[in-house]
C-alpha positions in Angstrom: 7.8 1.7 -1.2 7.7 4.9 -4.1 5.1 3.9 -6.9 5.6 5.8 -10.5 2.8 8.1 -10.8 1.2 6.8 -13.6 0.4 3.8 -11.7 -0.1 5.7 -8.6 -3.0 7.8 -10.8 -4.0 3.8 -12.4 -4.4 2.4 -8.5 -6.3 5.5 -7.8 -8.7 5.1 -10.7 -9.3 1.2 -10.2 -10.7 1.9 -6.4 -12.1 4.5 -7.4 -13.9 2.9 -10.4 -14.8 -0.1 -8.2 -16.1 1.9 -5.2 -19.3 2.3 -8.1 -19.1 -0.8 -10.2 -18.6 -3.4 -7.5 -17.9 -1.8 -4.2 -15.5 -4.0 -2.0 -12.3 -4.3 0.3 -9.0 -2.9 -0.9 -8.4 -6.7 -0.6 -11.2 -8.1 -2.8 -10.5 -5.1 -5.6 -6.9 -6.9 -5.8 -8.4 -10.5 -6.9 -12.0 -8.6 -8.9 -9.2 -6.1 -11.2 -5.8 -7.2 -11.4 -5.7 -8.2 -15.1 -9.1 -7.0 -16.3 -10.5 -4.7 -18.4 -11.1 -2.0 -15.5 -7.3 -2.4 -14.4 -6.4 -2.4 -18.4 -8.7 0.8 -18.6 -7.1 2.5 -15.5 -3.3 2.1 -17.3 -2.5 -0.7 -15.3 -0.4 -3.4 -16.9 -2.7 -6.5 -16.9 1.0 -8.7 -16.4 1.3 -6.5 -13.6 0.3 -7.9 -10.2 -0.9 -5.5 -7.3 -2.2 -6.1 -4.2 -3.8 -4.0 -0.7 -0.4 -2.4 0.0 0.3 -1.6 -3.4 -3.0 1.0 -2.7 -2.5 1.6 0.3 1.1 3.6 -0.9 -1.2 5.2 -3.4 -3.6 6.8 -1.5 -0.7 8.1 1.0 0.5 10.0 -2.2 -2.5 11.6 -1.9 -1.8 13.0 1.8 -2.0 17.0 1.3 -3.2 16.9 -1.8 -7.1 16.5 -1.2 -8.0 20.1 -1.4 -6.8 20.1 -4.8 -8.0 17.1 -5.8 -11.8 18.6 -4.4 -11.5 21.2 -6.7 -10.1 19.8 -9.7 -13.5 17.4 -9.5 
């Protein structure tokens, strides 16, 4: 499955913020964040659903980009 870059970024932001706000599994993130202010703050459409497969696909999009990402942070 191919995700668009904006959605991928939003899903990764949601995963990152959720680790700080309410540490949980990827599966629980869907239940906690889907359609909420957190999802909206990360640029995700509140009407659009996502699941743990979407989250894992977004993480896969980072493969090979970790070093550059860490340097930017």
